[in-house]
N, CA, C and O atoms as a Tinker XYZ file with bonds, in Angstrom:
   200  protein
     1  N    -13.628000   12.496000  -13.697000    73     2
     2  CA   -12.963000   13.365000  -12.724000    64     1     3
     3  C    -11.474000   13.004000  -12.702000    63     2     4     5
     4  O    -11.103000   11.831000  -12.665000    81     3
     5  N    -10.667000   14.005000  -12.725000    73     3     6
     6  CA    -9.224000   13.772000  -12.702000    64     5     7
     7  C     -8.788000   13.259000  -11.340000    63     6     8     9
     8  O     -9.386000   13.600000  -10.319000    81     7
     9  N     -7.758000   12.447000  -11.329000    73     7    10
    10  CA    -7.268000   11.841000  -10.089000    64     9    11
    11  C     -6.879000   12.892000   -9.061000    63    10    12    13
    12  O     -7.128000   12.709000   -7.870000    81    11
    13  N     -6.271000   13.992000   -9.501000    73    11    14
    14  CA    -5.828000   15.026000   -8.557000    64    13    15
    15  C     -7.023000   15.636000   -7.824000    63    14    16    17
    16  O     -6.955000   15.907000   -6.625000    81    15
    17  N     -8.108000   15.846000   -8.552000    73    15    18
    18  CA    -9.314000   16.421000   -7.948000    64    17    19
    19  C     -9.915000   15.427000   -6.971000    63    18    20    21
    20  O    -10.298000   15.798000   -5.861000    81    19
    21  N    -10.001000   14.168000   -7.374000    73    19    22
    22  CA   -10.556000   13.142000   -6.483000    64    21    23
    23  C     -9.715000   13.009000   -5.222000    63    22    24    25
    24  O    -10.255000   12.895000   -4.122000    81    23
    25  N     -8.388000   13.025000   -5.379000    73    23    26
    26  CA    -7.514000   12.922000   -4.208000    64    25    27
    27  C     -7.741000   14.084000   -3.247000    63    26    28    29
    28  O     -7.785000   13.890000   -2.032000    81    27
    29  N     -7.884000   15.286000   -3.788000    73    27    30
    30  CA    -8.095000   16.474000   -2.958000    64    29    31
    31  C     -9.440000   16.379000   -2.239000    63    30    32    33
    32  O     -9.529000   16.702000   -1.054000    81    31
    33  N    -10.466000   15.947000   -2.928000    73    31    34
    34  CA   -11.788000   15.836000   -2.311000    64    33    35
    35  C    -11.806000   14.740000   -1.246000    63    34    36    37
    36  O    -12.477000   14.873000   -0.222000    81    35
    37  N    -11.072000   13.666000   -1.491000    73    35    38
    38  CA   -11.016000   12.565000   -0.528000    64    37    39
    39  C    -10.234000   12.925000    0.727000    63    38    40    41
    40  O    -10.421000   12.295000    1.767000    81    39
    41  N     -9.368000   13.917000    0.652000    73    39    42
    42  CA    -8.492000   14.259000    1.772000    64    41    43
    43  C     -9.211000   14.970000    2.916000    63    42    44    45
    44  O     -8.764000   14.890000    4.061000    81    43
    45  N    -10.304000   15.658000    2.635000    73    43    46
    46  CA   -10.970000   16.476000    3.656000    64    45    47
    47  C    -11.341000   15.706000    4.933000    63    46    48    49
    48  O    -11.014000   16.167000    6.026000    81    47
    49  N    -12.002000   14.568000    4.833000    73    47    50
    50  CA   -12.368000   13.865000    6.075000    64    49    51
    51  C    -11.153000   13.431000    6.902000    63    50    52    53
    52  O    -11.191000   13.441000    8.132000    81    51
    53  N    -10.085000   13.054000    6.211000    73    51    54
    54  CA    -8.896000   12.604000    6.923000    64    53    55
    55  C     -8.165000   13.754000    7.593000    63    54    56    57
    56  O     -7.485000   13.555000    8.600000    81    55
    57  N     -8.296000   14.933000    7.053000    73    55    58
    58  CA    -7.705000   16.114000    7.665000    64    57    59
    59  C     -8.274000   16.373000    9.052000    63    58    60    61
    60  O     -7.573000   16.862000    9.938000    81    59
    61  N     -9.535000   16.047000    9.235000    73    59    62
    62  CA   -10.171000   16.230000   10.542000    64    61    63
    63  C     -9.682000   15.207000   11.562000    63    62    64    65
    64  O     -9.678000   15.478000   12.763000    81    63
    65  N     -9.275000   14.046000   11.091000    73    63    66
    66  CA    -8.796000   13.006000   12.008000    64    65    67
    67  C     -7.389000   13.276000   12.504000    63    66    68    69
    68  O     -7.042000   12.934000   13.634000    81    67
    69  N     -6.591000   13.883000   11.662000    73    67    70
    70  CA    -5.189000   14.103000   11.995000    64    69    71
    71  C     -4.344000   12.934000   11.535000    63    70    72    73
    72  O     -4.871000   11.856000   11.261000    81    71
    73  N     -3.035000   13.136000   11.446000    73    71    74
    74  CA    -2.159000   12.111000   10.876000    64    73    75
    75  C     -2.097000   10.807000   11.669000    63    74    76    77
    76  O     -2.073000    9.731000   11.071000    81    75
    77  N     -2.070000   10.878000   12.982000    73    75    78
    78  CA    -1.941000    9.654000   13.784000    64    77    79
    79  C     -3.184000    8.778000   13.671000    63    78    80    81
    80  O     -3.075000    7.564000   13.499000    81    79
    81  N     -4.353000    9.381000   13.766000    73    79    82
    82  CA    -5.597000    8.611000   13.681000    64    81    83
    83  C     -5.808000    8.096000   12.260000    63    82    84    85
    84  O     -6.298000    6.983000   12.073000    81    83
    85  N     -5.443000    8.895000   11.261000    73    83    86
    86  CA    -5.558000    8.453000    9.881000    64    85    87
    87  C     -4.652000    7.252000    9.624000    63    86    88    89
    88  O     -5.064000    6.297000    8.965000    81    87
    89  N     -3.435000    7.292000   10.133000    73    87    90
    90  CA    -2.514000    6.169000    9.975000    64    89    91
    91  C     -3.076000    4.911000   10.635000    63    90    92    93
    92  O     -2.961000    3.817000   10.083000    81    91
    93  N     -3.672000    5.061000   11.795000    73    91    94
    94  CA    -4.257000    3.900000   12.497000    64    93    95
    95  C     -5.454000    3.355000   11.724000    63    94    96    97
    96  O     -5.620000    2.140000   11.625000    81    95
    97  N     -6.285000    4.233000   11.179000    73    95    98
    98  CA    -7.428000    3.811000   10.383000    64    97    99
    99  C     -6.965000    3.017000    9.162000    63    98   100   101
   100  O     -7.536000    1.974000    8.842000    81    99
   101  N     -5.937000    3.510000    8.488000    73    99   102
   102  CA    -5.391000    2.803000    7.329000    64   101   103
   103  C     -4.861000    1.435000    7.740000    63   102   104   105
   104  O     -5.076000    0.441000    7.047000    81   103
   105  N     -4.175000    1.395000    8.862000    73   103   106
   106  CA    -3.634000    0.131000    9.373000    64   105   107
   107  C     -4.757000   -0.877000    9.642000    63   106   108   109
   108  O     -4.651000   -2.045000    9.270000    81   107
   109  N     -5.814000   -0.424000   10.280000    73   107   110
   110  CA    -6.924000   -1.318000   10.613000    64   109   111
   111  C     -7.703000   -1.758000    9.373000    63   110   112   113
   112  O     -8.186000   -2.889000    9.312000    81   111
   113  N     -7.826000   -0.876000    8.397000    73   111   114
   114  CA    -8.616000   -1.192000    7.203000    64   113   115
   115  C     -7.848000   -2.035000    6.188000    63   114   116   117
   116  O     -8.461000   -2.657000    5.320000    81   115
   117  N     -6.541000   -2.066000    6.278000    73   115   118
   118  CA    -5.724000   -2.770000    5.283000    64   117   119
   119  C     -6.098000   -4.247000    5.175000    63   118   120   121
   120  O     -6.242000   -4.767000    4.068000    81   119
   121  N     -6.253000   -4.908000    6.277000    73   119   122
   122  CA    -6.603000   -6.332000    6.255000    64   121   123
   123  C     -7.967000   -6.568000    5.637000    63   122   124   125
   124  O     -8.142000   -7.509000    4.862000    81   123
   125  N     -8.920000   -5.740000    5.964000    73   123   126
   126  CA   -10.268000   -5.871000    5.420000    64   125   127
   127  C    -10.274000   -5.658000    3.910000    63   126   128   129
   128  O    -10.856000   -6.451000    3.170000    81   127
   129  N     -9.627000   -4.590000    3.456000    73   127   130
   130  CA    -9.634000   -4.318000    2.020000    64   129   131
   131  C     -8.883000   -5.395000    1.244000    63   130   132   133
   132  O     -9.287000   -5.755000    0.138000    81   131
   133  N     -7.811000   -5.906000    1.802000    73   131   134
   134  CA    -7.073000   -6.988000    1.151000    64   133   135
   135  C     -7.950000   -8.226000    1.029000    63   134   136   137
   136  O     -8.007000   -8.846000   -0.033000    81   135
   137  N     -8.626000   -8.582000    2.100000    73   135   138
   138  CA    -9.517000   -9.743000    2.082000    64   137   139
   139  C    -10.626000   -9.575000    1.055000    63   138   140   141
   140  O    -10.935000  -10.508000    0.314000    81   139
   141  N    -11.224000   -8.393000    1.007000    73   139   142
   142  CA   -12.297000   -8.132000    0.046000    64   141   143
   143  C    -11.797000   -8.216000   -1.398000    63   142   144   145
   144  O    -12.452000   -8.811000   -2.253000    81   143
   145  N    -10.639000   -7.620000   -1.662000    73   143   146
   146  CA   -10.088000   -7.667000   -3.017000    64   145   147
   147  C     -9.764000   -9.091000   -3.433000    63   146   148   149
   148  O    -10.098000   -9.507000   -4.543000    81   147
   149  N     -9.114000   -9.841000   -2.551000    73   147   150
   150  CA    -8.730000  -11.216000   -2.890000    64   149   151
   151  C     -9.945000  -12.115000   -3.086000    63   150   152   153
   152  O     -9.893000  -13.071000   -3.859000    81   151
   153  N    -11.025000  -11.816000   -2.397000    73   151   154
   154  CA   -12.256000  -12.588000   -2.539000    64   153   155
   155  C    -13.040000  -12.181000   -3.788000    63   154   156   157
   156  O    -14.038000  -12.814000   -4.134000    81   155
   157  N    -12.586000  -11.125000   -4.461000    73   155   158
   158  CA   -13.262000  -10.662000   -5.661000    64   157   159
   159  C    -14.507000   -9.843000   -5.381000    63   158   160   161
   160  O    -15.346000   -9.670000   -6.265000    81   159
   161  N    -14.640000   -9.335000   -4.159000    73   159   162
   162  CA   -15.835000   -8.563000   -3.793000    64   161   163
   163  C    -15.906000   -7.254000   -4.553000    63   162   164   165
   164  O    -16.998000   -6.787000   -4.876000    81   163
   165  N    -14.778000   -6.661000   -4.841000    73   163   166
   166  CA   -14.724000   -5.392000   -5.559000    64   165   167
   167  C    -13.516000   -5.426000   -6.496000    63   166   168   169
   168  O    -12.500000   -6.041000   -6.172000    81   167
   169  N    -13.619000   -4.774000   -7.646000    73   167   170
   170  CA   -12.452000   -4.672000   -8.516000    64   169   171
   171  C    -11.333000   -3.900000   -7.807000    63   170   172   173
   172  O    -11.601000   -2.957000   -7.062000    81   171
   173  N    -10.101000   -4.297000   -8.036000    73   171   174
   174  CA    -8.950000   -3.658000   -7.393000    64   173   175
   175  C     -8.917000   -2.163000   -7.656000    63   174   176   177
   176  O     -8.440000   -1.406000   -6.810000    81   175
   177  N     -9.406000   -1.717000   -8.800000    73   175   178
   178  CA    -9.380000   -0.300000   -9.146000    64   177   179
   179  C    -10.191000    0.542000   -8.176000    63   178   180   181
   180  O     -9.958000    1.747000   -8.076000    81   179
   181  N    -11.129000   -0.049000   -7.466000    73   179   182
   182  CA   -11.955000    0.697000   -6.520000    64   181   183
   183  C    -11.212000    1.024000   -5.234000    63   182   184   185
   184  O    -11.739000    1.738000   -4.382000    81   183
   185  N    -10.020000    0.524000   -5.085000    73   183   186
   186  CA    -9.244000    0.777000   -3.882000    64   185   187
   187  C     -8.113000    1.764000   -4.121000    63   186   188   189
   188  O     -7.200000    1.861000   -3.301000    81   187
   189  N     -8.154000    2.485000   -5.207000    73   187   190
   190  CA    -7.222000    3.565000   -5.481000    64   189   191
   191  C     -5.771000    3.131000   -5.528000    63   190   192   193
   192  O     -5.423000    2.120000   -6.138000    81   191
   193  N     -4.939000    3.913000   -4.875000    73   191   194
   194  CA    -3.495000    3.720000   -4.961000    64   193   195
   195  C     -2.985000    2.610000   -4.054000    63   194   196   197
   196  O     -1.889000    2.092000   -4.269000    81   195
   197  N     -3.760000    2.243000   -3.048000    73   195   198
   198  CA    -3.278000    1.285000   -2.062000    64   197   199
   199  C     -3.496000   -0.092000   -2.430000    63   198   200
   200  O     -3.132000   -0.997000   -1.678000    81   199
């Protein structure tokens, strides 16, 4: 699947949250995803652009 298609499909749930709630969700999840990546729980590629 091309990245553009995946990005478009991934955007739908966040559209329902709105920009402010999406920004807060990203803020809250950043620490968790960083910890998981550094611990080797998942390959970095599974976390997309961030």
